[in-house]
C-alpha positions in Angstrom: 90.6 -38.5 54.7 89.8 -42.0 56.5 86.6 -42.8 57.8 86.1 -43.5 61.8 84.5 -46.8 62.9 81.0 -45.4 64.7 80.5 -47.0 68.4 79.7 -50.9 67.5 76.1 -51.1 66.6 75.8 -54.2 68.3 76.6 -52.5 71.7 73.7 -50.3 71.7 70.8 -52.5 72.1 71.4 -53.9 75.8 71.4 -50.4 76.9 68.5 -49.5 75.2 66.9 -52.3 76.4 68.0 -51.9 79.5 66.7 -48.3 79.4 63.2 -49.6 78.5 63.2 -51.9 81.2 63.7 -49.7 84.4 61.5 -49.4 87.2 60.4 -45.9 85.6 57.2 -45.2 83.4 58.6 -45.3 79.5 60.3 -42.4 78.5 60.0 -40.8 81.7 63.9 -40.4 81.9 63.9 -38.0 78.5 67.1 -36.7 77.5 68.9 -38.5 80.5 68.3 -41.8 79.5 69.1 -41.0 75.7 72.6 -40.0 76.7 72.8 -42.8 79.1 72.5 -45.2 76.4 74.7 -42.8 74.3 77.5 -43.2 77.0 77.3 -46.8 77.4 77.7 -47.3 73.6 80.7 -45.5 73.7 82.2 -47.5 76.5 81.2 -50.7 74.6 79.3 -52.0 78.2 76.2 -52.1 79.8 75.6 -50.7 82.5 78.1 -48.0 81.6 80.9 -47.1 83.8 81.0 -44.0 86.2 82.5 -41.2 84.6 84.9 -40.6 87.3 88.0 -39.3 85.0 87.0 -36.6 82.8 89.5 -34.6 81.3 89.7 -30.8 79.9 92.4 -29.4 77.5 92.2 -25.9 76.9 94.0 -24.8 73.5 95.4 -21.0 73.7 96.2 -19.1 70.8 96.2 -15.4 69.5 94.3 -14.4 66.2 95.8 -11.9 63.7 92.2 -10.6 63.2 92.0 -9.7 66.8 94.2 -6.5 65.7 91.5 -5.7 63.2 88.1 -4.6 65.5 86.6 -7.8 65.7 86.3 -8.1 69.3 85.0 -6.4 72.4 88.4 -7.0 74.1 92.2 -6.5 73.3 94.6 -9.2 72.5 96.5 -8.7 76.0 93.6 -10.7 77.5 94.9 -14.0 76.1 98.0 -14.3 77.9 96.5 -12.6 80.9 93.7 -15.4 80.9 96.5 -18.2 80.5 98.0 -17.2 83.7 94.5 -17.5 85.1 93.9 -20.7 84.1 97.5 -21.7 85.7 96.5 -20.3 88.9 93.0 -22.0 88.9 91.2 -19.0 88.8 89.1 -18.7 85.7 85.6 -19.4 85.3 85.8 -22.9 84.1 88.4 -23.3 86.8 85.5 -22.9 89.4 83.2 -25.1 87.6 85.8 -28.1 87.1 86.6 -27.9 90.8 83.1 -28.2 91.5 82.7 -31.0 89.2 85.7 -33.1 89.4 87.2 -32.4 86.0 91.1 -32.4 85.4 91.9 -29.1 83.4 95.2 -28.7 81.3 96.0 -25.1 79.4 98.3 -25.5 76.7 99.7 -22.6 74.7 99.7 -23.3 71.0 100.0 -19.8 69.3 99.6 -17.1 72.1 101.5 -13.9 71.0 103.6 -13.4 74.2 106.3 -14.8 76.0 104.2 -15.9 78.9 106.9 -15.7 81.7 106.5 -17.4 84.9 104.2 -20.0 83.2 105.2 -23.7 83.9 107.1 -25.0 81.1 104.8 -28.1 80.4 102.0 -25.2 79.0 104.6 -23.7 76.3 105.9 -27.3 75.3 103.5 -27.5 72.3 103.6 -24.2 71.2 103.1 -24.0 67.0 104.2 -20.2 66.6 103.2 -16.8 68.1 99.8 -16.0 66.9 98.1 -16.8 63.8 97.7 -14.8 60.4 95.4 -12.2 60.0 92.6 -14.6 58.0 91.1 -11.8 55.7 94.5 -10.7 54.4 96.7 -13.7 54.6 96.4 -17.7 55.5 96.6 -18.1 59.1 99.2 -20.8 58.9 101.7 -22.1 56.7 101.2 -26.0 55.2 104.0 -27.1 57.7 102.5 -25.6 61.0 98.9 -26.7 60.1 100.5 -30.4 60.2 102.5 -29.6 63.3 99.5 -28.0 65.0 96.9 -31.1 64.0 99.8 -33.4 65.0 100.2 -31.6 68.4 96.3 -32.2 69.1 96.8 -35.8 68.5 99.5 -36.3 70.6 97.9 -34.4 73.4 95.0 -36.5 73.1 97.1 -39.6 73.5 98.5 -38.0 76.7 94.8 -37.9 78.1 93.6 -41.0 77.0 96.7 -42.7 78.6 95.9 -40.9 81.7 92.8 -42.6 81.8 90.2 -40.0 80.2 86.9 -41.4 79.9 85.4 -38.4 78.7 87.3 -35.5 76.7 86.6 -32.0 76.3 88.3 -29.0 74.8 88.2 -25.9 75.9 89.4 -22.5 74.1 91.3 -19.1 75.0 92.1 -16.5 72.6 90.9 -13.5 71.7 89.3 -13.0 68.2 88.7 -16.7 67.8 85.1 -16.9 67.1 86.2 -15.4 64.0 88.3 -18.2 62.4 85.7 -20.4 64.0 82.8 -18.8 62.0 84.7 -19.2 59.0 85.6 -23.0 59.4 82.0 -23.6 59.8 80.9 -21.3 56.9 83.4 -23.1 54.8 82.0 -26.6 56.0 78.6 -25.8 55.1 78.9 -23.6 52.2 77.5 -20.5 54.1 78.0 -16.7 53.6 79.4 -15.2 56.4 76.7 -12.9 57.2 74.7 -16.3 58.4 77.3 -18.0 60.7 78.5 -14.8 62.1 77.9 -13.7 65.5 78.7 -11.2 68.3 81.3 -13.3 70.0 82.3 -11.3 73.0 79.5 -9.0 72.6 80.4 -6.3 69.9 77.8 -4.0 68.8 76.1 -3.5 65.4 78.7 -1.4 63.7 81.4 -4.1 64.5 79.3 -7.0 63.6 78.9 -5.8 60.2 82.7 -5.4 60.2 83.5 -8.5 61.7 81.0 -10.1 59.0 82.9 -8.6 56.2 86.2 -9.8 57.7 84.9 -13.4 57.7 83.6 -13.0 54.3 87.0 -11.7 52.7 88.7 -14.3 54.4 86.3 -16.9 52.6 86.5 -15.3 49.2 90.2 -15.1 49.3 90.4 -19.2 50.5 88.1 -19.9 47.6 88.1 -23.4 46.4 90.8 -24.5 48.9 87.7 -24.4 51.6 86.6 -27.7 50.0 89.3 -29.5 51.7 89.0 -29.3 55.9 93.0 -29.4 56.1 93.4 -26.4 53.8 90.5 -24.9 55.4 92.6 -24.7 59.0 95.7 -23.5 57.0 93.8 -20.5 55.1 91.0 -19.2 57.8 91.8 -21.4 60.6 94.4 -20.7 63.6 96.9 -23.2 65.2 94.8 -23.5 68.2 91.8 -24.5 66.3 93.9 -26.8 64.1 95.4 -28.6 67.4 91.9 -28.7 68.7 91.0 -30.6 65.4 94.0 -33.2 65.8 92.6 -33.5 69.6 89.0 -34.4 68.4 90.3 -36.6 65.3 92.4 -38.6 67.7 89.7 -39.0 70.4 87.1 -40.8 67.8 89.6 -42.6 66.3 90.7 -44.0 70.1 87.0 -44.5 70.8 87.0 -42.3 73.4 83.7 -40.3 73.6 84.2 -36.1 73.6 81.8 -33.6 75.4 82.2 -30.4 73.2 81.7 -27.0 74.3 80.7 -23.7 72.5 81.5 -22.3 68.9 85.4 -23.1 68.8 84.9 -26.4 70.1 81.9 -27.4 67.8 83.8 -25.5 64.7 86.7 -28.0 65.3 84.6 -30.9 65.5 82.5 -30.2 62.6 86.0 -29.7 60.7 87.1 -33.2 62.2 84.2 -35.1 60.8 84.9 -33.6 57.4 88.6 -34.9 58.0 87.7 -38.3 59.5 84.1 -38.8 58.6 82.0 -40.7 61.5 84.0 -38.9 64.0 80.9 -37.1 65.2 79.0 -40.1 66.5 81.7 -39.8 69.3 80.8 -36.3 70.0 77.8 -35.0 72.3 77.0 -31.3 72.7 77.6 -30.0 76.0 75.4 -26.6 75.7 74.0 -24.2 73.3 76.2 -21.0 72.6 74.6 -17.8 71.6 76.8 -17.8 68.4 74.7 -18.8 65.1 77.6 -20.9 63.6 77.5 -23.0 66.8 73.7 -24.0 66.2 74.4 -24.6 62.5 77.2 -26.8 63.1 75.2 -29.1 65.4 72.6 -29.5 63.4 74.9 -30.6 60.6 76.1 -33.3 62.8 72.8 -34.0 64.4 73.7 -33.2 67.8 71.1 -31.7 70.4 72.6 -29.8 73.3 72.4 -30.9 76.9 72.2 -27.1 78.2 70.8 -23.9 77.1 72.0 -21.2 79.6 72.6 -18.6 77.3 76.7 -19.1 77.8 79.1 -17.7 75.7 82.2 -17.6 78.1 84.0 -20.4 75.9 87.1 -21.9 77.9 85.2 -25.3 77.9 83.0 -23.8 80.4 79.6 -25.2 78.9 80.8 -28.4 78.6 81.9 -28.8 82.1 78.6 -27.7 83.5 77.1 -30.5 81.4 79.3 -32.9 83.2 76.7 -33.8 86.1 74.1 -34.4 83.5 75.9 -36.9 82.0 77.1 -38.4 85.2 73.3 -38.4 85.9 72.5 -40.5 83.0 75.2 -42.8 83.9 73.7 -43.4 87.3 70.2 -43.9 86.1 71.1 -46.4 83.6 73.3 -48.2 86.3 71.6 -47.9 89.5 67.6 -47.8 89.0 66.1 -51.1 89.4 64.6 -53.0 86.6 60.7 -53.4 86.7 60.9 -57.2 85.8 62.9 -57.7 89.4 60.2 -55.9 91.1 57.2 -57.7 89.7 56.4 -61.1 91.3 56.6 -64.1 88.7 53.9 -64.7 86.6 52.5 -68.0 87.1 
């Protein structure tokens, strides 16, 4: 595990000083000002550049636990939604179109042939589905390494395309179960404290889901002390790819706006793999999942939005993009108070 260099501390004072000197009352911009300073620090320049090239990658995959009653929806929804992303008709597609965000969907482990889907969507497939984590490992060691490397390569591709801000999205029925297990592993918490309702399961299904997550944690045992083995034992191919994507972004010095539980569970795991990575992350929104809030607290991240969203897909992060653009705009374009006052005699 290699530490990641955080944004250069020498870069932060200039945007902070600029914020303090704007022709606004002290602290009047609140979080908007703080976010503008964070963007400037990650870019290494003041004032920050406009966020014109914002890119979302949706990592899709199926999960063996979805066959065991942990979700309110059947696994067949996963391939159907991949087709919907390709058509640009999903929930996140509408938000991305409204806010000028580039969207790319990738089949990492969908348990379907996805006939008619463009070849580039399936170019990085690791396997069909991931193992049912309460009874078996999600992946082999080789598949785990391959999935992480896929994510790294995808991040490199997006950065080469000019990405100034990256986001990760998810699609996979049952995916809140391995994501909750990943957060539990990282924080040393029992399943009951981290496991939520996901797609909206009832009380009986929630209790069962918590039991499944605890079985997975108990089965993995001491392996959970290692973030890569955590992905192998209780994660999935799509989540491992997301972790690789986030690690590569942080190592490359490109900021990331996180989405809901899957994105944040992967960010927490990325920070375990590459300590310091979390300095490159901001939280787009607060999910209704308890594990997401616990993971954000651990990383010291405060969500930009809190709208009760639980769609996934990267939708909460995309919805927060206009706020980050607003933060950049005020730091760039608001006059400095010193420039408005007559010179002192």
